[in-house]
C-alpha positions in Angstrom: -0.8 30.8 18.7 -4.3 29.5 19.2 -4.9 26.1 20.9 -7.3 23.8 18.9 -9.9 22.2 21.1 -12.4 19.6 20.0 -15.6 19.6 22.0 -18.2 16.8 21.9 -21.6 17.4 23.6 -21.6 21.2 22.9 -25.4 21.2 22.7 -25.8 19.8 26.2 -26.4 21.6 29.4 -22.7 21.7 30.6 -21.3 21.5 27.0 -22.9 24.7 25.8 -21.7 26.6 28.9 -18.1 25.3 28.2 -18.5 26.3 24.6 -19.5 29.9 25.4 -16.5 30.2 27.7 -14.1 28.8 25.1 -15.5 31.2 22.5 -14.6 34.1 24.8 -10.9 33.0 25.0 -8.8 34.5 22.2 -6.2 31.8 22.7 -8.6 29.0 21.7 -10.0 27.8 18.5 -13.0 25.5 19.2 -14.3 22.7 16.8 -17.7 21.3 17.8 -18.5 17.7 16.8 -22.3 17.8 16.5 -24.9 15.3 15.3 -26.1 16.6 12.0 -26.8 15.5 8.4 -23.7 17.3 7.1 -21.3 20.1 8.0 -23.7 22.8 6.9 -26.4 21.5 9.2 -23.8 21.2 12.0 -22.9 24.9 11.4 -26.5 25.8 11.7 -26.9 24.0 15.0 -23.7 25.7 16.3 -25.0 29.1 15.3 -28.2 28.5 17.3 -26.2 27.5 20.4 -24.0 30.6 20.1 -27.0 32.8 19.7 -28.1 32.0 23.2 -24.8 32.6 24.9 -24.9 33.8 28.5 -24.3 36.0 30.4 -23.8 38.4 27.5 -24.0 37.9 23.7 -20.9 36.8 21.9 -19.2 39.2 19.6 -18.6 38.4 15.9 -14.9 37.8 16.6 -15.7 35.4 19.4 -18.2 33.5 17.2 -15.6 33.3 14.5 -13.3 31.3 16.7 -15.9 28.4 16.7 -16.7 26.0 14.0 -18.6 22.7 13.6 -18.3 19.4 11.9 -21.0 16.7 11.6 -20.2 13.5 13.4 -21.8 10.5 14.9 -20.6 8.6 18.1 -22.2 5.4 16.9 -20.3 5.2 13.6 -16.7 4.1 12.9 -14.3 7.0 12.9 -17.1 9.1 14.4 -18.7 9.2 10.9 -15.9 11.4 9.7 -14.3 11.2 6.2 -10.7 10.0 6.3 -9.3 13.4 5.4 -11.2 15.1 8.2 -10.1 12.5 10.8 -6.5 13.0 9.8 -6.8 16.7 10.0 -8.1 16.4 13.6 -5.5 13.8 14.5 -2.7 16.2 13.5 -4.1 19.4 14.9 -6.3 18.9 18.0 -4.4 19.7 21.2 -7.3 19.2 23.7 -10.4 17.1 23.6 -13.4 17.7 25.9 -15.6 14.7 25.6 -19.1 15.4 27.0 -21.4 13.9 24.5 -23.6 11.2 25.9 -27.2 10.0 26.2 -28.5 10.8 29.6 -31.8 8.9 29.2 -32.1 6.9 32.4 -34.7 4.6 30.8 -32.9 3.6 27.6 -32.1 0.0 26.9 -28.6 -1.1 27.8 -27.6 -1.9 24.2 -28.5 1.7 23.2 -26.7 3.1 26.2 -23.6 1.2 25.4 -23.7 2.1 21.7 -23.6 5.8 22.5 -21.9 6.2 25.8 -19.4 3.3 25.7 -18.6 2.8 22.1 -18.9 6.5 21.4 -16.2 7.1 24.1 -14.1 4.4 22.6 -14.1 6.1 19.2 -13.3 9.5 20.7 -10.4 7.9 22.6 -9.2 6.4 19.3 -9.0 9.9 17.9 -7.3 11.2 21.0 -4.7 8.4 20.8 -4.0 9.3 17.2 -3.6 12.9 18.1 -1.2 11.9 20.9 0.8 9.8 18.5 1.0 12.8 16.3 2.6 14.7 19.1 -0.2 17.4 19.4 -2.6 16.2 22.1 -1.9 17.4 25.6 -5.3 17.1 27.3 -8.3 14.8 27.3 -11.1 15.9 29.5 -13.9 13.4 30.1 -17.2 14.4 31.6 -18.5 11.4 33.6 -21.0 11.1 36.4 -20.7 10.7 40.2 -23.3 8.0 39.8 -20.9 5.4 38.4 -21.0 4.4 42.1 -24.4 2.8 41.3 -26.1 1.3 44.3 -23.2 1.7 46.7 -23.8 3.6 49.9 -21.6 5.6 52.3 -18.6 7.6 51.2 -17.5 7.3 47.6 -13.9 8.2 47.0 -12.8 9.9 43.8 -10.4 7.1 43.1 -13.2 4.4 43.5 -14.6 2.6 40.5 -16.5 -0.3 41.8 -19.6 -1.6 40.2 -20.1 -4.7 42.4 -23.2 -3.3 44.1 -25.0 -3.0 40.7 -26.6 0.0 39.1 -30.0 1.8 39.3 -30.2 2.1 35.6 -28.5 1.5 32.3 -27.2 5.1 32.1 -25.1 4.5 35.2 -23.8 1.2 34.0 -22.8 2.6 30.6 -21.0 5.5 32.1 -19.2 3.2 34.5 -18.0 1.1 31.5 -17.0 4.3 29.6 -15.0 5.6 32.5 -13.2 2.3 32.6 -12.1 2.8 29.0 -10.8 6.2 29.8 -8.8 5.0 32.8 -7.2 2.2 30.7 -6.3 4.5 27.8 -2.9 6.0 27.1 -4.1 9.6 26.7 -3.4 12.4 29.2 -6.8 12.4 30.8 -8.7 14.0 33.6 -12.1 12.5 34.6 -14.7 14.9 35.9 -17.5 13.2 37.6 -20.6 15.4 37.7 -23.5 15.1 40.1 -26.9 16.5 39.1 -26.0 19.8 37.5 -28.3 22.7 37.9 -28.4 26.4 36.8 -26.1 29.2 37.5 -25.7 29.8 41.3 -25.5 33.6 40.7 -28.5 34.1 38.5 -30.4 30.8 38.5 -30.1 30.7 34.7 -30.5 27.3 33.1 -30.4 26.5 29.4 -32.5 23.3 29.9 -34.9 22.1 32.6 -34.4 18.3 33.0 -33.5 15.8 35.8 -34.1 17.7 39.1 -36.3 20.3 37.4 -38.9 17.8 36.2 -40.2 16.7 39.7 -40.0 20.3 40.9 -42.2 21.4 38.0 -44.8 18.8 39.0 -44.6 19.9 42.6 -45.1 23.5 41.6 -48.4 22.5 39.9 -49.6 20.5 42.9 -49.3 17.3 40.9 -47.3 15.4 43.5 -49.6 14.0 46.3 -47.6 11.1 47.5 -43.9 10.4 46.8 -41.7 7.3 47.4 -39.0 9.2 49.1 -36.9 9.4 52.3 -36.4 12.8 53.9 -32.8 11.8 54.8 -31.9 10.9 51.2 -28.8 12.7 50.0 -29.2 15.4 47.2 -25.9 16.5 45.8 -26.2 19.3 43.2 -23.6 21.4 41.5 -24.3 24.7 39.8 -23.1 24.8 36.2 -20.9 27.9 36.8 -19.0 26.0 39.5 -18.6 22.9 37.3 -17.1 24.9 34.5 -14.8 27.0 36.8 -13.6 23.8 38.4 -13.1 21.8 35.2 -11.2 24.5 33.4 -8.9 25.2 36.4 -8.1 21.5 36.9 -7.6 20.8 33.2 -5.0 23.6 33.0 -2.8 22.0 35.6 -0.6 19.3 34.1 -0.1 17.8 37.6 -3.7 16.7 37.6 -3.5 14.3 34.6 -4.6 10.8 35.3 -6.8 11.8 38.2 -10.6 11.7 38.8 -12.5 14.5 40.4 -16.0 14.7 42.0 -17.3 18.2 40.9 -19.9 17.7 43.5 -21.1 19.7 46.5 -19.8 17.0 48.9 -20.3 16.6 52.6 -21.4 19.7 54.4 -22.6 21.4 51.2 -25.0 18.8 49.8 -28.6 18.7 50.9 -31.3 16.2 51.7 -34.7 15.4 50.2 -36.4 16.8 53.2 -34.6 20.1 53.1 -35.0 20.5 49.4 -38.7 19.7 49.7 -39.2 22.3 52.4 -37.5 24.9 50.3 -39.5 24.0 47.2 -42.9 23.9 49.0 -42.3 27.3 50.5 -41.3 28.8 47.2 -44.3 27.3 45.3 -46.9 27.8 48.1 -48.2 24.2 47.6 -49.2 21.5 50.0 -46.2 19.2 50.8 -46.6 15.7 49.4 -46.7 12.7 51.7 -43.5 10.8 51.7 -43.8 7.0 52.0 -41.3 4.1 51.8 -40.7 2.8 48.2 -41.9 -0.7 48.9 -45.2 0.6 50.2 -45.6 2.9 47.2 -45.0 0.1 44.8 -47.2 -2.4 46.6 -50.2 -0.3 47.3 -50.1 3.3 46.1 -48.8 3.1 42.6 -51.4 0.5 41.5 -54.1 2.7 43.0 -52.8 5.8 41.2 -52.8 3.9 37.9 -56.5 3.2 38.5 -57.5 6.9 39.1 -55.2 8.6 36.6 -55.1 8.6 32.8 -53.7 10.4 29.8 -50.9 12.8 30.6 -51.0 12.2 34.4 -50.5 8.5 33.9 -47.6 9.2 31.6 -46.0 11.3 34.3 -46.5 8.5 36.8 -44.6 6.2 34.5 -41.9 8.7 33.7 -41.4 9.4 37.4 -40.4 5.9 38.1 -36.8 6.5 37.0 -36.3 9.1 39.7 -37.3 6.9 42.6 -33.8 5.6 43.5 -32.5 9.1 43.9 -35.3 10.0 46.3 -33.7 7.8 49.0 -30.0 8.0 47.9 -27.5 7.2 50.6 -24.1 7.9 49.1 -21.8 10.8 49.8 -19.3 11.9 47.1 -15.9 12.6 48.6 -14.3 15.8 47.3 -10.8 15.6 48.9 -8.8 15.7 45.6 -10.9 18.6 44.2 -10.7 20.6 47.4 -6.9 20.1 47.7 -6.4 21.4 44.1 -9.0 24.2 44.1 -9.1 25.7 47.6 -5.9 27.6 47.0 -7.5 29.1 43.9 -10.7 30.1 45.8 -12.9 27.9 43.7 -15.5 26.1 45.7 -19.1 24.9 45.3 -21.7 27.0 47.2 -24.0 25.1 49.6 -27.2 24.1 47.8 -29.4 26.0 50.2 -27.6 29.3 49.4 -28.7 29.4 45.7 -31.7 27.0 45.5 -34.1 29.9 45.7 -32.4 31.5 42.6 -33.0 28.3 40.7 -36.6 28.3 41.5 -37.1 32.0 40.8 -35.6 31.6 37.4 -37.6 28.5 36.6 -40.8 30.3 37.5 -39.8 33.5 35.7 -39.0 31.6 32.5 -42.0 29.3 32.8 -39.6 26.3 32.9 -37.7 27.5 29.8 -40.8 28.3 27.7 -40.1 32.1 27.5 -37.1 34.4 28.1 -37.0 36.1 31.5 -38.6 39.4 31.2 -41.0 38.5 28.4 -44.7 39.0 28.7 -46.8 36.1 29.8 
């Protein structure tokens, strides 16, 4: 008998990778909750996501195991008709909640509407499915950066916002994780660091977060950067994230626990090491690194005077990355390692696959063409 899985966030970077994996499993029937005008439009969005499945195309049978419904995190009952809600509440055995807004610059009210209240509504459906006796798993995709501005070692069991947050995204995800922890559903919380492409091929379905400053660096657009060479850079390739999440979710003994799907100590990198790798790959002059206070007091105002148009927009956009260029927290991975080491699932050191990420980004022109297409 097939297990029915409800997936939110199936159009996202990690979500689509999970969707492709679920589609390949004959034991799973996947329902994707997608933002769309109606179910027909949602089905169209789903078809497009399935069209781009990696590493190989999906068969007709695999595609047939996936369906879509239109939903909205900011609406009561997720914008679903009562009949649809009831059908889900009496049939869904697993929920993977990955839908969220990852805009670091969004207003707090908007961040809460999507990330906090959206999570609350998905939890309401999960609790209804649990009351119906069908739900066995609730997998929540959070972020390691719920630690906010804390420094030092961050334990997987920690949830402490007393140091404040670098942006509203972090705060909203902190509040959403609090809801999950207080719920009555059989949850696992998977905190993600910055997730990058496949460690084996470099493939990435989108080029955001870490890729944006790398793209500017490749074009020689970064002359001076408010960064600390010793700043911690913890990245996880999407293949490891999905391997780890699926293995941990399958184990009933892991319910009620939180996991850092991060590289962790010894495998993470630093701003300096990443910069050296990137500069060597792109063949560009390394930017000058300066302390953030100096950059804000003297250099940023000067750059605003001598730049305009797109370059000035890039300068404004880059401001949200600044806290992560001098980041001083390390994500503990003790619980993850205890559970996954016996299975042989572990994150590769960033330095071992970073070049593959760069090579794929260049070959695809940062996602503008398929690899192997003519320029």
